[in-house]
C-alpha positions in Angstrom: 9.6 11.0 0.9 7.6 9.0 3.3 6.2 5.7 2.1 2.5 5.3 1.6 0.4 2.2 2.4 -2.9 1.4 0.7 -4.6 1.3 4.0 -3.5 4.8 4.8 -5.1 6.4 1.8 -7.9 8.9 2.4 -11.1 8.6 0.3 -9.8 11.6 -1.8 -6.5 9.8 -2.5 -8.3 6.6 -3.4 -10.3 8.5 -5.9 -7.1 10.0 -7.4 -5.5 6.5 -7.6 -8.6 5.2 -9.4 -8.6 8.1 -11.9 -4.9 7.6 -12.6 -5.5 3.9 -13.4 -7.9 4.8 -16.2 -6.3 8.0 -17.4 -9.0 10.5 -16.4 -8.9 13.9 -14.6 -9.5 13.9 -10.9 -11.2 17.2 -10.4 -11.6 18.2 -6.8 -12.7 21.8 -7.5 -15.5 23.2 -5.4 -15.3 20.6 -2.6 -14.9 21.3 1.1 -11.3 21.8 2.3 -11.1 18.5 4.0 -12.0 16.7 0.7 -9.3 18.3 -1.5 -6.1 17.3 0.4 -3.7 15.0 -1.3 -0.4 14.1 0.3 2.8 14.8 -1.7 3.9 11.2 -0.9 0.9 9.8 -2.8 1.6 12.0 -5.9 5.3 11.0 -5.7 4.4 7.3 -5.6 2.0 7.7 -8.5 4.6 9.5 -10.6 7.8 7.7 -9.6 6.9 4.4 -7.9 5.1 1.3 -9.1 2.7 0.5 -6.2 -0.4 1.5 -8.3 -1.1 1.2 -12.0 -1.1 4.5 -13.8 -2.5 5.0 -17.4 0.0 6.4 -19.9 -1.9 9.7 -19.8 -0.5 10.0 -16.3 -1.6 11.8 -13.2 -4.2 14.5 -13.9 -5.3 16.5 -10.8 -7.2 19.7 -10.5 -8.5 21.8 -7.5 -6.4 20.0 -4.9 -4.3 21.1 -2.0 -1.1 19.1 -2.0 -0.2 18.6 1.7 3.6 18.5 2.4 6.2 19.8 0.0 6.2 18.2 -3.4 9.8 17.4 -4.3 10.8 15.6 -7.5 14.4 16.7 -7.5 16.6 13.9 -8.9 13.5 11.8 -9.6 12.5 10.5 -13.0 8.8 10.6 -13.5 7.4 7.4 -15.2 4.2 9.2 -16.4 3.2 12.8 -17.1 2.0 15.0 -14.3 -0.7 17.6 -14.8 -1.7 19.8 -11.8 -4.4 22.4 -12.5 -5.3 25.1 -10.0 -3.7 23.2 -7.2 -2.1 24.7 -4.1 0.9 23.3 -2.2 3.3 23.8 0.6 6.5 25.2 -0.9 9.8 23.5 0.1 12.7 25.8 1.0 15.5 25.6 -1.6 19.1 26.5 -0.9 
């Protein structure tokens, strides 16, 4: 998974990081397509890494389109992950 720098975050990803810090749902439902994209690498860093503080309630995201395949194989999530009505690119398995 590609590494993510704070300077590279989109406004939508900054909003997600801020919600994760306080344990609230980041609901992107009803927004234009360019405002609902979140990179899989950002979700991975939030759930597995330590770059940003995440509330014990974890990552709560709704209405997003996860750009790039989201792959947690062999990873241990440090916080819960809740994805509601999110779309994603599916990685090939096999």
